[in-house]
C-alpha positions as CSV (number, residue, x, y, z in Angstrom):
1,X,37.3,47.6,-35.1
2,X,36.7,50.5,-32.7
3,X,33.0,50.9,-33.9
4,X,32.4,47.1,-33.2
5,X,33.9,47.5,-29.7
6,X,31.7,50.5,-29.0
7,X,28.7,48.6,-30.3
8,X,29.5,45.7,-27.9
9,X,29.9,48.2,-25.0
10,X,26.5,49.7,-25.8
11,X,25.0,46.2,-26.0
12,X,26.4,45.4,-22.6
13,X,25.1,48.6,-21.1
14,X,21.7,48.0,-22.6
15,X,21.5,44.6,-21.1
16,X,22.6,45.8,-17.7
17,X,20.0,48.6,-17.8
18,X,17.3,46.2,-18.8
19,X,18.1,43.7,-16.1
20,X,18.5,46.5,-13.4
21,X,15.1,48.0,-14.3
22,X,13.3,44.7,-14.2
23,X,15.0,43.8,-10.9
24,X,14.2,47.1,-9.3
25,X,10.6,46.9,-10.5
26,X,10.3,43.3,-9.1
27,X,11.8,44.2,-5.7
28,X,9.9,47.4,-5.2
29,X,6.6,45.9,-6.1
30,X,6.5,44.0,-2.8
31,X,6.4,47.0,-0.5
32,X,4.2,48.9,-2.9
33,X,1.7,46.1,-3.1
34,X,1.7,45.8,0.7
35,X,0.9,49.5,0.8
36,X,-1.7,49.7,-1.9
37,X,-3.4,46.2,-1.9
38,X,-2.8,44.7,1.5
39,X,-6.1,42.8,1.4
40,X,-4.9,40.8,-1.7
41,X,-1.4,40.3,-0.3
42,X,-2.8,38.9,3.0
43,X,-5.0,36.4,1.4
44,X,-4.0,32.8,1.7
45,X,-2.3,31.3,-1.3
46,X,-2.6,27.7,-2.7
47,X,0.8,26.9,-1.0
48,X,-0.3,25.6,2.4
49,X,-2.3,28.8,3.1
50,X,0.8,31.0,3.2
51,X,-0.1,34.7,2.5
52,X,0.7,36.0,-1.0
53,X,3.1,38.6,0.5
54,X,5.3,35.8,1.9
55,X,5.2,33.9,-1.4
56,X,6.3,37.0,-3.2
57,X,9.0,37.7,-0.7
58,X,10.4,34.1,-0.9
59,X,10.3,34.4,-4.8
60,X,12.8,37.2,-4.6
61,X,15.7,34.9,-3.7
62,X,15.3,32.7,-6.8
63,X,14.8,35.8,-8.9
64,X,18.1,37.2,-7.6
65,X,19.9,34.0,-8.7
66,X,18.1,34.2,-12.1
67,X,19.2,37.8,-12.7
68,X,22.8,37.0,-11.7
69,X,22.8,33.9,-14.0
70,X,21.3,35.9,-16.9
71,X,23.9,38.7,-16.5
72,X,26.7,36.2,-16.2
73,X,25.7,34.5,-19.5
74,X,25.2,37.8,-21.3
75,X,28.5,39.3,-20.0
76,X,30.4,36.1,-20.9
77,X,29.0,36.1,-24.5
78,X,29.9,39.8,-24.9
79,X,33.4,39.3,-23.5
80,X,33.9,36.4,-25.9
81,X,32.8,38.6,-28.9
82,X,35.1,41.4,-27.6
83,X,38.0,38.9,-27.5
84,X,37.3,37.8,-31.0
85,X,37.3,41.4,-32.2
86,X,40.6,42.4,-30.5
87,X,42.2,39.1,-31.3
88,X,42.7,38.0,-27.7
89,X,42.0,34.5,-26.3
90,X,38.7,34.4,-24.4
91,X,38.7,32.6,-21.0
C-alpha cells in the first residue's frame, strides 16, 4: 500500500512539473519573442489587424484557465485513487 501511495505522489509531482514547465515556457515566450522577433510580433494578424503580440498576450488568460482546469482534473483523479488505496471516502 505504501508503494502505491508513493507512486501516486510521484505521478502528481510529475504532472505538476509538466504543467509548470509548459506554463512557464508559454508565458516567457511573449517577452522573448518581443525581444528577438519584434518585426513578426508587430505584424497585423487576421483578427481585425491587431498585432500578434497583443493576440498572444490575450491568449494567456484562457491558457491560465486551461492550466488550472487541467491541474484540477488531474489532482481530483489522483486524490480519488489515493482515497481508494487508503480506504477513505473521496469527496
